[in-house]
C-alpha positions as CSV (number, residue, x, y, z in Angstrom):
1,M,165.9,-19.2,-71.7
2,D,165.8,-20.6,-68.2
3,A,167.2,-19.0,-65.0
4,L,170.5,-20.7,-65.1
5,A,171.1,-19.9,-68.7
6,E,170.2,-16.3,-68.1
7,I,172.7,-16.1,-65.2
8,L,175.5,-17.8,-67.1
9,G,175.0,-15.7,-70.2
10,R,175.0,-12.4,-68.3
11,S,178.5,-12.4,-66.8
12,P,181.2,-14.7,-65.3
13,E,179.9,-14.1,-61.8
14,M,178.9,-17.8,-61.6
15,F,182.3,-19.4,-61.8
16,P,182.7,-23.1,-62.7
17,Y,184.7,-24.1,-59.7
18,V,185.0,-27.9,-60.1
19,L,183.6,-30.7,-62.3
20,D,183.0,-33.9,-60.3
21,A,183.6,-36.7,-62.7
22,S,182.3,-39.4,-60.5
23,N,178.9,-37.8,-60.0
24,D,178.9,-35.8,-63.3
25,T,178.1,-32.6,-61.6
26,V,179.6,-29.1,-61.8
27,S,179.8,-26.8,-58.8
28,F,179.6,-23.0,-59.4
29,I,180.7,-20.4,-56.9
30,R,179.8,-16.7,-57.0
31,L,182.7,-14.4,-57.7
32,S,182.6,-10.6,-58.1
33,R,184.9,-8.7,-60.5
34,A,187.0,-7.7,-57.5
35,D,187.3,-11.4,-56.4
36,Y,188.7,-12.3,-59.8
37,E,191.1,-9.3,-59.7
38,K,192.5,-10.3,-56.3
39,A,192.7,-14.0,-56.8
40,S,196.1,-15.6,-57.6
41,F,194.5,-19.0,-57.7
42,L,191.0,-20.0,-58.7
43,D,191.1,-23.2,-56.6
44,A,190.5,-24.0,-53.0
45,R,192.4,-20.9,-51.9
46,I,189.6,-18.7,-53.3
47,L,187.0,-20.2,-50.9
48,T,185.9,-18.4,-47.8
49,P,183.2,-19.2,-45.2
50,S,180.9,-16.8,-47.0
51,T,181.4,-18.3,-50.5
52,S,178.1,-19.0,-52.2
53,A,178.0,-22.3,-54.1
54,R,175.6,-24.1,-56.3
55,E,175.9,-27.7,-57.7
56,V,174.0,-28.8,-60.8
57,S,174.1,-31.9,-63.0
58,W,176.3,-31.6,-66.1
59,R,173.2,-32.2,-68.2
60,E,171.6,-29.1,-66.7
61,A,174.7,-27.0,-67.0
62,A,175.2,-28.1,-70.7
63,A,171.7,-27.2,-71.6
64,A,172.2,-23.8,-70.0
65,I,175.5,-23.2,-71.8
66,E,173.8,-24.0,-75.1
67,A,170.8,-21.9,-74.4
68,A,173.0,-18.9,-73.5
69,E,174.9,-19.4,-76.8
70,L,178.3,-19.2,-75.2
71,A,181.4,-19.6,-77.3
72,E,185.0,-20.6,-76.8
73,R,187.2,-17.6,-77.2
74,T,189.8,-17.6,-74.4
75,G,193.5,-17.1,-74.7
76,F,196.0,-18.9,-72.5
77,I,199.2,-18.4,-70.6
78,F,201.0,-21.7,-70.2
79,H,204.2,-21.9,-68.1
80,I,206.6,-24.1,-66.2
81,G,206.1,-22.6,-62.7
82,H,208.0,-19.8,-61.0
83,V,208.6,-17.9,-64.2
84,G,206.5,-14.8,-63.8
85,S,203.2,-16.1,-65.2
86,T,201.1,-14.6,-62.4
87,L,202.9,-11.3,-62.8
88,L,202.2,-11.2,-66.5
89,S,198.6,-12.3,-65.9
90,R,198.1,-9.4,-63.5
91,L,199.7,-6.9,-65.9
92,I,197.6,-8.1,-68.8
93,G,194.5,-7.9,-66.6
94,A,195.3,-4.3,-65.7
95,H,194.3,-3.4,-69.2
96,A,190.6,-2.6,-69.7
97,G,190.5,-4.8,-72.8
98,A,191.5,-8.0,-70.9
99,F,189.9,-10.2,-68.3
100,S,192.5,-12.3,-66.6
101,L,191.7,-15.6,-64.8
102,R,194.4,-17.4,-62.8
103,E,194.7,-21.2,-62.4
104,P,191.1,-22.3,-62.6
105,L,190.8,-25.7,-60.8
106,I,188.5,-27.1,-63.3
107,L,191.1,-27.3,-66.1
108,R,193.3,-29.6,-63.9
109,L,190.8,-32.4,-64.2
110,F,191.1,-32.4,-68.0
111,A,194.9,-32.3,-67.8
112,Q,194.7,-35.3,-65.4
113,L,192.4,-37.2,-67.7
114,H,194.6,-36.5,-70.7
115,S,197.7,-37.7,-68.8
116,E,195.9,-40.6,-67.1
117,P,193.2,-42.0,-69.4
118,E,192.6,-44.8,-67.0
119,A,191.2,-42.2,-64.5
120,R,188.3,-41.3,-66.9
121,P,184.9,-42.5,-65.8
122,R,184.1,-45.7,-67.8
123,R,180.8,-44.3,-68.9
124,W,182.4,-41.3,-70.6
125,T,183.0,-41.6,-74.3
126,E,185.4,-39.4,-76.2
127,E,182.3,-37.3,-77.2
128,D,181.3,-37.0,-73.5
129,L,184.8,-35.8,-72.6
130,E,184.9,-33.3,-75.5
131,A,181.4,-32.0,-74.6
132,R,182.5,-31.3,-71.0
133,M,185.8,-29.7,-72.0
134,S,184.1,-27.5,-74.6
135,G,181.4,-26.5,-72.1
136,C,184.0,-25.5,-69.4
137,L,186.0,-23.5,-71.9
138,K,182.9,-21.7,-72.9
139,L,182.2,-20.8,-69.3
140,L,185.8,-19.6,-68.9
141,S,185.4,-17.4,-72.0
142,R,182.9,-15.1,-70.4
143,T,183.8,-11.5,-69.4
144,F,182.2,-8.7,-67.4
145,D,182.5,-6.1,-70.2
146,A,181.7,-6.5,-73.9
147,G,184.8,-6.6,-76.1
148,Q,187.1,-7.9,-73.4
149,R,189.5,-10.7,-74.2
150,P,189.5,-13.5,-71.6
151,V,193.0,-14.8,-70.8
152,V,193.4,-17.9,-68.7
153,K,196.7,-18.5,-66.9
154,T,196.7,-22.2,-66.2
155,T,198.4,-24.3,-63.5
156,S,201.9,-25.4,-64.7
157,F,201.0,-29.1,-65.2
158,V,198.0,-28.1,-67.3
159,S,200.7,-27.5,-70.0
160,E,200.4,-31.2,-70.5
161,L,197.1,-30.4,-72.2
162,S,198.3,-27.3,-74.0
163,A,198.9,-28.8,-77.4
164,E,195.3,-30.3,-77.4
165,L,193.8,-27.0,-76.3
166,L,195.6,-25.1,-79.0
167,K,194.4,-27.5,-81.7
168,R,190.7,-26.6,-81.0
169,A,188.5,-25.2,-83.7
170,S,188.4,-21.8,-81.9
171,A,192.2,-21.4,-82.8
172,P,193.2,-19.9,-79.4
173,R,196.3,-17.9,-79.0
174,A,198.7,-18.5,-76.1
175,I,201.8,-17.2,-74.4
176,T,204.3,-19.7,-73.1
177,M,206.6,-18.7,-70.2
178,Y,209.8,-20.3,-69.2
179,V,213.5,-19.6,-68.2
180,S,216.7,-21.2,-69.1
181,P,217.6,-24.4,-67.2
182,E,220.3,-22.7,-65.1
183,S,217.9,-19.8,-64.2
184,Y,215.2,-22.3,-63.3
185,L,217.4,-24.4,-61.1
186,A,218.6,-21.3,-59.2
187,T,215.0,-20.1,-58.8
188,I,213.8,-23.3,-57.3
189,L,216.8,-23.9,-55.1
190,G,216.6,-20.3,-53.9
191,G,213.3,-20.8,-52.1
192,P,212.4,-23.3,-49.4
193,N,208.7,-23.5,-50.4
194,S,209.5,-23.9,-54.1
195,R,211.9,-26.8,-53.2
196,K,209.1,-28.5,-51.2
197,E,206.7,-28.0,-54.1
198,A,209.2,-29.5,-56.6
199,R,209.6,-32.6,-54.4
200,V,205.8,-33.0,-54.4
201,L,205.6,-32.7,-58.2
202,A,208.6,-34.8,-58.9
203,A,206.9,-38.2,-59.3
204,S,204.1,-36.9,-61.6
205,R,206.7,-35.0,-63.7
206,L,208.8,-38.2,-64.0
207,R,205.7,-40.2,-65.2
208,R,204.8,-37.5,-67.7
209,L,208.4,-37.3,-69.1
210,H,208.5,-41.1,-69.3
211,R,205.4,-41.1,-71.4
212,R,206.9,-38.6,-73.6
213,V,210.2,-40.5,-74.2
214,G,208.4,-43.8,-74.4
215,H,209.9,-45.8,-71.6
216,E,211.0,-45.6,-67.9
217,A,214.5,-44.2,-68.3
218,W,215.1,-42.8,-64.8
219,R,214.4,-43.5,-61.1
220,L,213.8,-40.6,-58.7
221,A,215.7,-42.4,-56.0
222,S,218.9,-42.2,-58.1
223,L,218.6,-38.5,-58.9
224,S,220.1,-35.7,-56.8
225,E,217.9,-32.7,-56.1
226,G,219.5,-30.7,-59.0
227,E,218.9,-33.6,-61.4
228,S,215.3,-34.0,-60.2
229,L,214.7,-30.3,-60.8
230,A,216.3,-30.5,-64.3
231,L,214.0,-33.4,-65.1
232,G,211.1,-31.2,-64.0
233,W,212.2,-28.4,-66.3
234,A,212.5,-30.9,-69.2
235,C,209.1,-32.3,-68.5
236,E,207.3,-28.9,-68.4
237,V,209.3,-27.3,-71.3
238,S,208.9,-30.3,-73.6
239,A,205.1,-29.9,-73.1
240,L,205.4,-26.3,-74.2
241,A,207.5,-27.4,-77.2
242,L,204.6,-29.7,-78.3
243,A,202.2,-26.8,-77.9
244,A,204.4,-24.6,-80.1
245,S,204.5,-27.2,-82.8
246,A,200.7,-27.4,-82.7
247,A,200.0,-23.7,-82.8
248,G,202.8,-22.1,-84.8
249,E,202.4,-18.3,-84.8
250,R,199.5,-18.4,-82.4
251,I,202.2,-19.0,-79.7
252,L,204.3,-16.1,-78.2
253,R,207.3,-17.3,-76.3
254,I,208.4,-15.3,-73.3
255,D,211.6,-16.0,-71.4
256,F,210.9,-14.3,-68.0
257,D,214.5,-13.1,-67.7
258,G,214.1,-11.4,-71.0
259,F,210.8,-9.9,-69.9
260,L,212.4,-8.4,-66.8
261,A,215.1,-6.9,-69.0
262,D,212.5,-5.0,-71.1
263,P,209.0,-5.1,-69.6
264,P,207.5,-2.4,-71.8
265,A,208.4,-4.1,-75.1
266,L,207.3,-7.6,-74.0
267,L,204.1,-6.5,-72.2
268,H,203.2,-4.6,-75.4
269,A,203.9,-7.7,-77.4
270,A,201.8,-9.8,-75.1
271,L,198.8,-7.6,-75.3
272,R,199.1,-7.3,-79.1
273,H,199.4,-11.1,-79.3
274,F,195.9,-11.4,-77.7
275,N,194.6,-8.7,-80.1
276,I,194.3,-6.2,-77.3
277,D,194.8,-2.6,-78.5
278,A,197.4,-0.9,-76.2
279,T,199.3,2.2,-76.7
280,A,202.8,3.0,-75.3
281,D,201.0,5.2,-72.7
282,D,198.7,2.3,-71.7
283,V,201.7,0.0,-71.2
284,G,203.6,2.7,-69.2
285,A,200.6,3.3,-66.9
286,I,200.3,-0.4,-66.2
287,L,204.0,-0.8,-65.4
288,R,203.9,2.3,-63.1
289,G,201.2,0.5,-61.1
290,P,202.0,-1.8,-58.1
291,H,202.5,-5.1,-59.8
292,L,206.2,-5.0,-60.7
293,H,207.0,-4.2,-57.1
294,R,204.9,-6.8,-55.3
295,Y,205.0,-10.6,-55.1
296,S,202.3,-11.5,-57.6
297,K,201.0,-14.6,-55.7
298,A,200.8,-12.6,-52.5
299,P,200.6,-8.9,-53.3
300,E,200.8,-7.9,-49.7
301,H,204.5,-8.7,-49.9
302,G,207.1,-6.6,-51.7
303,Y,209.2,-8.2,-54.4
304,D,210.9,-6.9,-57.6
305,A,213.5,-7.8,-60.2
306,A,216.4,-6.6,-57.9
307,L,215.3,-8.8,-55.1
308,R,214.9,-11.7,-57.5
309,R,218.5,-11.2,-58.7
310,E,219.8,-11.3,-55.2
311,V,217.9,-14.5,-54.4
312,L,219.2,-16.2,-57.6
313,D,222.8,-15.0,-57.1
314,E,222.8,-16.4,-53.6
315,A,221.3,-19.7,-54.8
316,R,224.0,-19.9,-57.5
317,T,226.7,-19.6,-54.8
318,V,225.1,-21.9,-52.2
319,H,223.8,-24.6,-54.6
320,A,226.5,-24.5,-57.3
321,A,227.2,-28.2,-57.2
322,E,223.5,-29.2,-57.6
323,I,223.0,-26.7,-60.4
324,S,226.0,-28.3,-62.2
325,R,224.6,-31.8,-61.6
326,G,221.2,-30.7,-63.0
327,L,222.7,-29.2,-66.1
328,A,224.9,-32.2,-66.7
329,W,221.9,-34.5,-66.4
330,L,220.1,-32.4,-69.0
331,D,223.0,-32.7,-71.4
332,R,223.0,-36.5,-71.0
333,A,219.2,-36.8,-71.4
334,A,219.2,-34.5,-74.5
335,A,221.9,-36.6,-76.1
336,E,219.6,-39.7,-75.8
337,F,216.0,-38.4,-76.0
338,L,214.3,-36.2,-78.6
339,P,211.8,-34.6,-76.3
340,V,214.5,-33.3,-74.0
341,R,216.4,-32.0,-77.0
342,A,213.2,-30.3,-78.2
343,A,212.8,-28.7,-74.8
344,L,216.3,-27.2,-75.0
345,K,215.8,-26.0,-78.5
346,F,212.4,-24.5,-77.6
347,A,214.1,-22.5,-74.8
348,G,217.1,-21.6,-76.9
349,A,219.3,-23.2,-74.3
350,A,222.9,-24.0,-74.9
351,G,223.5,-27.4,-76.3
352,A,220.2,-27.5,-78.2
């Protein structure tokens, strides 16, 4: 076994940060256990001036992965954004039997290539693409301690790839996280940063939903903000609905509002879903920790269910008209298009 294979097989300390499709190289960065625990995003935001990096050809990386006899065994958390996925990932990761990874950048490439096949390097065959995806999933499946279950919380738009990931021979298990359309609209409208993010994502979500329904049914310029947000909800939840149809009982659905109503029961269910042994005392100890009272993406800031309710209630008052427009748009779209109806049915929303 060569040096790279020995390093990769020993622990996840060498993290596969990015796959450069144009040069067919993979860049690794060195992360400690504490780095993983602190990170809300395993993307550019994890980099510091002292980050140690190493770039190797994919051929060299693939040989090392094979020599280290790595296997795919990760579970997933797929979500629609702003629905508590980072919180759940941190709570799961607080159990000694789990190793949580949040939003690895490398998976976004495969989601993009799935959505936009024209972006794939011409020299890559289907077998080449599969080899790289499998290799990256094997790298993401490593843990620091024997017996731990790796659980990857993806970026929201990686849900576009969720059905394909769940069809893999390793038969991964996954949690899908969402909220009702009304709760989602209030959540996004209640935060200036989330509104900006939604505007940035709107065009790609429109393209993805158009591919799902089969033709160009809408134009962003003609949609109000509430309607655009409803379209975003439909895009992301319809991807989760496809994943559920692919995986059956290997999917656990969690409505974040339901989770907040009973964190002990649903955290216990989440751990059990990933075959992580947890007692009621284990769950209680995790929930007594800091995570339920901090903003998961930036734990230095306080945030809890009560503050979330205040923000949503204010948004429902201030943005009532846009919320109504968005919900009406969903009703019209569901009447015409099966993927939107499937999204409403998946979420148990009224009118499904």
